[in-house]
Structure formats: structure tokens, C-alpha cells
N, C-alpha and C positions, 0 to 999 in steps of 0.2 A: 408280701402283698401281690396279688395277681390283678391283671387288667385285661379287658378284651381288646385293647388297642395294640396294634402292631408296635413292637418295642424299638422303633427307629429313633426315638428321642430319649435322651437321658434327662428326664424331667425332674425338676426340683419338687420336693414334696410340699408345695404350697398351693392353696386353692383360693383364688381371689373371687370375691362375690360382687364387689362394686368398685367403680373408679370415678374419680372426679378431678379433672384437670391433670395435675402431675402426680396425684396420689392414687394408690391402690389399697383396698381394704380386704383382708382375708375374712373367711367365714368366722374366725375367732375374734374379729374386731381389731386385728393389728394393722397399722397403717405403714405402707412402704412408699418411699419416694422413688418414683419411676424415672430413672435415667436411661431406660432401654426403649421405651415407647413401642414395645412389641417388635423390636428390631427395626426401628425407624419407620414404623407404620402409622402409629397414632400421632400424626403430625400436629394435630390441634389438641392433643391430650385426650383424656377420657370423658365421655358424655358431654362433649361440647354442645351447648344448647342449640346453636344454629344447625349443626349436623343432625342432632336428635330430631329437631323439628322437621328438617327436610326429609329425613328417612321415614318418620312416622306419617307425615303428610302423604308421601308417595305410597307407602304401604297400604294406606286406606283407599287408594285409587286403582293401582295396577302394578303387578309384580313382574310379569314376564309375557312377552309375545313372540319372541324369537326374532332373528334378524331377517325374517321373510317380510317384515313390515318396517316402515319408518318409525323411528323413535325420536320425537322432537327434542326432548331434553338431551339426548345423545348428540344430535346435530348441533345443539347449542353449545354443549361442552366442547365438542370438537372445534367449533369455530373459535371459541375462546382460547383453546390451546394453540391453534394456528395463528391467531392474532397476536399472541404473546411469545411466539417462538419463530424459528427458521422455517417451520414446516408448512406444507400445503394441504396435507391430508392425514387422517388418523384411522387406525384400526384398533378396536378395543379388545382387551383380553381380561382374564381374571387374575393374572399373576405376572410377576416379572419374567419368570422362565418362559411363559407363553409369549410375552412381548418380544423376548430375544429370539424365540423360534421363528416368529414372524419376520424379524429383522434379518435373520440368516437366510430364510427362504427368499425374502425380497431381494437381497444382494445377489444371490445366485440367479434368480429369475431375471433380474435386470440385464445381466450379461447374456443369458440365453436369448432374451428378446432382441438383443443387439447382434445376434448371430454368432455369439461366442460361448456356447454352453460349456466349453472346456474350462472356462474361468469360474471356478466354484470354490477355490480355497480361500480361507480367511486367516489372516495373521492375528494372533492373540498374544497375551503377555503373561509371563510367569507371575504367580500370586493372584491371578484373576479368579473371580467367582461370577458365573453367569446363570446359575440355576442348577436344577437336579434332573432335567430330562436327559435322554441319551445324547442329544446333540450338545446341550449346554454344558454337561460335564466334560465332554470332549473339548469344547471351546475353553473351558477353565483349565483343563489339563492336570488337575491335581490327582495324584495317584490314589489317595485315600477315597476319593469319590468314584474312581473308575474301576477299582479292583472288584473282580467277581461278576462283572456285567458283560462279559464277552468282548469281542473285538471293539476297540474304540472307533466311534463314528469317524469316518475319514473326512478330511477337508480342512483341518486346522493345523497351523504351524505356529509354534510358540517361540517367542524370543524374550530376552530380558528388556525391561522398560528402558534401561539406561545404556543399552548396547546398540548404538546407531548403526554400526557396520553390520551386525547380525541382522538387523531389521532390513537394511537395504539388500543384503544377500538373500533374504527370504522371499523377496518379491520376484516372481517369475511369470511365465506366460499363463499359468493357471490361477494366478492370484486374482481374487474378486474384490476383496475389501480388507480393511483393518478395523478391528473391534477392540475398544478399550473403555475402562471406567475412568472418569476424571479423578476420582479418588477410589483407591482399592479399599473398600470397607471391610469385607470379610478377610481380605488379605493382610490386614494390619493397619488400616487407616493411613495408607501411604498416598500422599497427594502427588498426582502427576504434574510436574512443572508446566506452567502455561507455555513455555518455549517448546516443550516436547509436543504438546497438542498442536501447536502451530507447525512444527516440523512434520507431524503426521498429515496434517491437512495439505501441506505442500507436496509431500510424497504422493498422496492420493491424486492430487491434481496432475502431477507429472506423469503418472503411470495409468491414469484412467480407472482408478480404484474408488470405491465408495468408503466413506468414513462413517462407521457405526459407533455411536456412543451408548454405553450402558449407564443410564442415569436412574436406575431402579432405586438405589439408595440415596443418591445425591440430589435428585430432582425435587421440584416443588418446594423450593425455599430452604432446603436443609443446610446449604452452605452459605446462605445470605444473598444469593441470586435465585431467580426462579429456577434456572438450570445452571449447574456448576460450570459447564463449558463457557458460559458468558464471561467468566473471569479471565479467560484466555483470549477472547475476541474471535475465536474460530466458530464456524458453524458446521455441523455434521450434515450428512445426506440422509441418515436414518438415526432414530433415537428410540430407545426403549425406556419406558417409565412404569412405575407401579408404586407399591408401598404408600408414600405420603399422599398421592392423589386421591386415594380412597379414605384417608383418615381413619382407617380401621375396617372399612368395608372392602371386600375383595374387588379390586379394580386395577387394571393395567392398560397400557396403550403402546402401540408402535406408531411413531410419527415419522413422516418422510416428506421430501420434496416430491413434486409431480414427476420429475425426471427419474428419481431413484425408484419410485413406485410404479412406473409405467407398465411393468410386466404383471402386476397383480390385478388382473382383470376378473370378471365374474367367474366364480367357480374355482379359482386358483388357491383360495384359502378360506377358512371359515371358523366360526365359533358358535356354540349353542347359547352360552350364557353371557358372553362378553358384551358389555355395553347395555345390559338390561336396565329397565327403568329405575330400579332401586339403586343400582351402582352409580348411574350417571346423575341421579338426583343428589347423591352424596358428593360426587365429584364436583358438581357445580357449587355446592355449598362450601366445599374446601376452597375453591378458587375465589369465592366471595370474600373469604377472610384473607387468604394469602395475597391476593391482588389489591387489597384495600391499601390506600395511601399510608405509608409509614410502617407497614408490617415487616417488610424486608429490612428496613432500617433497624427495627427492633431486634431482629435476629442477629444482625451484625454487631449491635451494641452489646447485647447479652452474650454473644459468642466471644467478643473481645474480653469482656469482664471475666468470663469463665476461663478462657485460655490464660489470661494474665495470672489469675489466682492459682491455676494448675501449675504454671511455671514456678510460682513461689513454693508450692508444695514439693515440686521436684528439687528445688534448691535445698529445702529443709530435710528432705528424706531421700538422699541420693542412693542409699542402699536399696531402696524400694522402687523408685520411679527413675527411669533412665531418660525418657524423652516424652515431650508433649507433641502430638501430631494433629493435623486435620484443618478443617475450614468451618467457619460458622458454628453450627451446633451439630456437626459431625466431627467429634473429637476423639482422640485415642491416647491412652497412656501405654507406652512401651515400658515394660517392667523388668526389674532385676530379680524378681521372685516369680514363681509360677503364676500365670494369670488366673488359673483356676483357684489358687489359694486367695488371691486378691478379691476375686468376685465372691467367693464364699464368705470372706471376712466382711465384705460390703453388705451382704445379706444379713449377717449378724447385726449390722448397724441399721437394718431396715432400709437399705439402698440397693436398687436394682441396676446392675451394669450388664453389658453384653460382651462376652469373650470374642476374640478374633485371632487371626493368624499372627505370626511373628511375635508371639508372647505379648499381646496387647489386650487391653480391655477398651471397649467403646463406650463413650458417653453420648447418648442420643436422646436427650430430653425432649419433651414436646416443644414445638416452636413458640408456644404461648407462655413458656416459663417466665416467671418474674425474677427480679433481682433478689428478693427475699428468699425465693425458693432455690436460687443458685447458691446463695450463702448457706442455706441449710444443707444442701448437697455437699458443699465444700467442707463444712464442719464434719460431716459424716466421713468424707474421704480422708480428712486429717486424722480422724480417729482410727480408720483402717490402716493408714500408712504408719501412724505412730505405734500401733500394736504390733504390726509386722516387723517394723524396724527393731523394736525391743526384742522380739523373738529371734531375729537374725543375730543381733549382738549377743543375746544370751547363748545361742548355739555356738557362736564363735568363741565366747569365753569358756564354755564347757569343753570345747575341742582343745583349747590351749591348756 
């Protein structure tokens, strides 16, 4: 089978034609339970009526004007993000990688504006994923993403999350900021302990550094708070978001305090499509739902139910599931079998999961998922784990 698409994705041979809530339907009429949400993007599920209405209404009025002109709905969305976060201002992007590029430039520009242009280096952490641009793959530091693309972009120093001494040693005269994900999603659903985030905030304050949080995957309710760092009580200077804020429409943003963003004056940064009328109409519709009373409580209740039942599966199938990780509805299973085998077996059960590093699979259902849909997903996971455990025992018996 040939395709005119650049072969940078190992795509599964499935073609979905329609989605509704937590369900996807193929061209052949097969229904799949979607616990991937387009990699944590479809925060309110598929074809959410409020998002559909907002997008179609805006589509009949105005699509694009560029950022040469004011966009009232974009200003409204920015104000709502400011009102519900640490931030004072917002820059719109189309993706998480672009939001991180803005954050990196902002941190460097902050120190240059303060008369210290030599402070441009950013401390990042092993296992991180910050995007696929040249700067963000350098920030992530993973060899598999860097290979073949020439010299690594300079300015990033990586340490282990749990190595406090290495972190302190990495801070020098050229250090500008510390960049971290509150939960390493692609890195294996590894939650950064709240105490570690508080330690990072303290170090930044002591050394005049900016704290940058990558909440592209964790933000907009995914962990049970609007933003995951709220669990720790710390506030960043700069934050990148995307994925869930657009509910499936390309939208990202870089949020900052006035102080951190003071160097980003007219002409220092830009975007053609970022914050266009279609995107911000959907972003406002997403916040209508996520900020509604009781919605975050629902995520915490459903997340607790799912996590408890996953722990029971781990106890029943120890040869398959090693550990349950995560927060809210950003959960992961660390496995004792290849995660690719587990994800493939899940597809056989018409259940969509997302692979991640450290031999994990991610469970990222829409935030609107119901208890009945959670139970249906758990039944399918039980079938997957049971089948794989029988295969493991059969192979062991054969070897004996």
C-alpha cells in the first residue's frame, strides 16, 4: 500500500469516519472506545454539541484576519485564562511545540532585557518531551528524536528529576530558566512530586531564574485541576498549553506574568494563524464546559474510580501490569510485557490506548467520560490482560 503522505508515522490501518463522545466509528461501522482522545486532545470527546455549535457559528461569520487586527473572542479567551491562572498575558499558537518555542524565547529575552544576554541556558529533565521543532527536541534531549538533524541546538542542560545535587550543580552564570512537565506524559506518565516542584520554585527564586511549566498534556482539567501545577501550590513564571484547550481544534498558548514577558515587545515574536477566530471560538467553548461548577469534581471522581479499578487489575494480572501511574484522567500502566503488544491487543478489543516511554500505555479518555463508559473500558482492559497473561503462562510452560 502506497501513500502520498511522508512516512513519519507508523499509522494503524484504521479509518474513522465519525465520533460521538468517547466512541469512534470506522468506515465499516465498527465502534471503538477511545481512551486516547487523539493523545489528550479531544478533552470533551468527539462532536461535543457545544463545541460543534461554537465552531459552526463562527465559521459562518469569519475565519481569519491575521494578528494585524484585534480579535475580540481571542481577547475574551485570554482574559478568562488570566482570570483562572497565575498569568497576566497570553500569546496564542497552533500547537504545543510552538507554545514551548515562545516560552524558550521569552525566558532568554527576559534576561537580555535585564542586561544579561549571556543567561540563555535552560535546565530540562531526562525523559521529557517538549515537541518536535529543533529547539524543543534539544530541550527534550532524547537521542531518538535528535539523530540525523545536525548539531543539537545549544542552550539546554539535562538532569535527572530525582537528582537534587546534579540540579544544583547545573545552575550557573548562564542559566536562564528551569523547564519541566508536572507529569511526564510521553516519558511514561511519571508524576513529578509536588515537593520537587516546590523545590524548583525555591531554586528559581534564589538564583533569579524563571520557572517554565510545560502543561501541554496536563493542562485544562486533565489531572483534576485546571492546571496540574495547582496540586503543588506553586506558580510558574511561564506556562505552555495546547491539546485540551482546543478540544480537537489546533490551539495552543504561552501564558506568562508581566515580569517574565516584559521583553516580548512588538516585533519580537509572531504567528500567522495563532489565535484565529475559529480557534478561539472553540477555546472559549471548551472553557465554558471545563470551568462550569462541578466539572473538575467529576474528573477527580471518575479518575479515582478508574485508578482504583486499574489497581485491582494490576493485583489480578501481575505478570502483565507492573504499576499504575498518573493523576486524574492522565493515567498510565507500566507493563511487564511490551507496551506495543498490549496496545495491539487492546485494539483487538476495540479499545484505543496510547503508548509512551518506559514501557507504558497511557489512558487518556475524554474528560466527559461516564462511570458506565469507564466500566466498559475496564472490562476490555481485563480481557486484554487476561489474554496476555494466558499467553505468558503458555510460553513459560512450553519453555519448561
